[in-house]
C-alpha positions as CSV (number, residue, x, y, z in Angstrom):
1,G,-2.6,33.4,6.1
2,V,-4.0,30.2,4.9
3,L,-7.3,29.4,3.3
4,T,-8.7,25.9,3.3
5,A,-11.5,24.7,1.1
6,Y,-13.4,21.5,2.0
7,P,-16.9,19.9,1.5
8,S,-19.5,21.9,3.5
9,D,-20.9,18.8,5.1
10,Q,-17.6,17.6,6.6
11,P,-15.9,18.7,9.8
12,I,-13.4,21.5,9.7
13,P,-10.0,20.0,8.8
14,P,-7.5,20.0,11.7
15,A,-5.1,22.9,11.9
16,G,-2.0,22.4,9.7
17,T,-3.8,20.3,7.1
18,G,-5.6,21.0,3.9
19,S,-4.1,24.3,2.8
20,T,-5.7,25.4,-0.5
21,V,-3.9,28.7,-0.8
22,N,-1.3,30.6,1.3
23,F,-1.0,34.3,1.2
24,S,1.0,37.3,2.6
25,L,-0.4,40.5,4.1
26,G,-1.6,43.1,1.6
27,K,-1.1,40.8,-1.4
28,A,-3.8,40.0,-3.9
29,I,-3.0,36.6,-5.4
30,G,-4.6,34.1,-7.7
31,N,-4.5,30.4,-7.4
32,T,-5.8,27.4,-9.3
33,T,-6.7,24.2,-7.6
34,N,-9.2,21.3,-7.7
35,V,-11.2,20.9,-4.5
36,K,-12.8,17.5,-4.0
37,I,-16.4,18.0,-2.8
38,C,-17.6,14.3,-2.9
39,V,-15.5,12.6,-0.2
40,D,-15.6,9.0,-1.5
41,G,-16.9,9.7,-5.0
42,K,-20.4,8.8,-3.9
43,S,-21.5,10.9,-0.9
44,C,-21.7,14.6,-1.7
45,P,-22.9,17.6,0.4
46,S,-26.7,17.8,0.0
47,D,-26.4,21.5,-0.8
48,G,-23.5,20.8,-3.3
49,E,-21.4,23.5,-1.6
50,L,-17.9,23.8,-0.4
51,A,-16.8,25.7,2.7
52,I,-13.8,28.1,2.9
53,L,-12.0,28.6,6.2
54,S,-9.5,31.3,7.1
55,R,-7.7,30.5,10.3
56,V,-5.7,33.7,10.8
57,S,-8.1,36.6,10.0
58,D,-11.2,37.7,8.1
59,E,-10.5,37.7,4.3
60,H,-12.4,38.6,1.2
61,V,-12.4,35.6,-1.1
62,V,-13.6,35.3,-4.7
63,V,-14.1,31.8,-6.1
64,D,-14.4,31.3,-9.9
65,V,-15.5,27.8,-10.8
66,Q,-14.0,27.0,-14.2
67,G,-15.3,23.5,-14.4
68,Y,-16.3,20.5,-12.4
69,F,-16.1,16.7,-12.6
70,Y,-18.9,14.3,-11.8
71,P,-18.0,10.8,-10.6
72,P,-19.9,8.3,-12.9
73,T,-21.8,7.0,-9.8
74,V,-23.4,10.5,-9.2
75,L,-25.3,10.3,-12.5
76,P,-27.5,7.2,-12.5
77,G,-27.8,5.5,-15.8
78,Y,-24.6,7.1,-17.2
79,V,-21.3,5.3,-18.0
80,I,-17.9,6.7,-18.9
81,G,-16.2,4.6,-21.5
82,R,-12.5,5.0,-21.8
83,A,-9.8,3.5,-24.1
84,S,-6.1,4.1,-24.0
85,F,-4.0,4.3,-27.1
86,A,-0.4,4.5,-28.2
87,T,1.3,4.8,-31.6
88,A,4.9,4.9,-33.0
89,N,6.2,5.8,-36.4
90,N,2.9,7.1,-37.7
91,D,1.9,10.5,-38.9
92,S,-1.7,10.2,-37.7
93,L,-3.8,8.1,-35.4
94,R,-7.4,7.3,-34.7
95,A,-8.8,6.1,-31.4
96,E,-12.3,5.1,-30.2
97,A,-14.1,4.5,-27.0
98,V,-17.2,2.3,-27.5
99,C,-20.3,2.5,-25.3
100,P,-21.6,-0.8,-23.8
101,D,-24.6,-2.5,-25.3
102,G,-27.8,-0.7,-24.6
103,K,-26.1,2.7,-24.3
104,K,-25.7,5.6,-26.7
105,V,-23.0,8.3,-26.7
106,L,-23.8,11.7,-25.4
107,G,-20.3,13.2,-25.8
108,G,-16.7,12.5,-25.4
109,G,-13.1,13.7,-26.1
110,G,-9.5,12.7,-26.0
111,S,-6.2,13.5,-24.3
112,L,-2.8,13.2,-25.9
113,N,0.7,13.0,-24.4
114,A,2.9,14.4,-27.1
115,S,4.1,17.8,-28.1
116,S,4.2,17.4,-31.9
117,W,0.7,16.3,-32.5
118,V,-2.6,18.2,-33.0
119,L,-6.2,17.2,-32.8
120,D,-7.7,16.8,-36.3
121,S,-11.2,15.8,-35.3
122,S,-13.3,14.7,-32.3
123,N,-16.7,13.3,-33.0
124,P,-19.3,10.7,-32.2
125,R,-18.9,7.4,-34.1
126,T,-21.1,7.2,-37.1
127,D,-23.2,4.5,-35.4
128,G,-23.8,6.6,-32.3
129,R,-22.1,3.9,-30.1
130,G,-19.1,5.8,-28.9
131,W,-16.6,8.6,-29.5
132,Q,-13.6,8.9,-31.9
133,V,-10.6,11.2,-32.1
134,V,-8.1,11.7,-34.8
135,Y,-4.7,13.3,-34.2
136,K,-2.1,14.3,-36.8
137,S,1.7,14.7,-36.2
138,T,3.2,18.2,-36.9
139,G,6.8,17.3,-36.5
140,A,9.5,14.6,-36.8
141,T,8.4,12.7,-33.7
142,F,5.8,10.2,-34.7
143,S,5.0,8.6,-31.3
144,A,2.2,9.5,-29.0
145,S,0.0,8.1,-26.3
146,G,-3.2,9.1,-24.5
147,F,-6.8,8.1,-24.1
148,V,-10.3,8.8,-25.5
149,W,-13.5,8.7,-23.5
150,A,-17.2,8.6,-24.2
151,V,-20.1,9.6,-22.0
152,C,-22.8,6.9,-22.5
153,A,-26.4,6.8,-21.4
154,A,-29.3,4.3,-21.6
155,V,-31.1,4.2,-25.0
156,N,-34.6,5.5,-24.8
């Protein structure tokens, strides 16, 4: 069979499109996927729900939401600041994403594309205007790249 997940306020996807998980008779399976609920990043179902369609038979489905992403336009007054970074021949690196004027940091984090590095710290900047991450190398490869982000909101 085939299960298809889609935004609850959208038409049923045409047959043969939008497979979220495929399965065989009598098999319990797990699957991990991201399902886009907001079609254009702005318009989302008013009930905030997704629909699940089984085209072949009735099925029992368990959905475990492990996280979700909000497009910045869904949260009025919030901004996502992001800064890319790269380094070569260093044993540590520090990167920052700075909030625009009139905004303060609510949270943040970083992502790194290198196997021989570990996160040393991830904190708001001391001035409250952004987020900073520090990574340290654990091996002989001293190059890395990635990005750091900050969630920023209007100062009250």
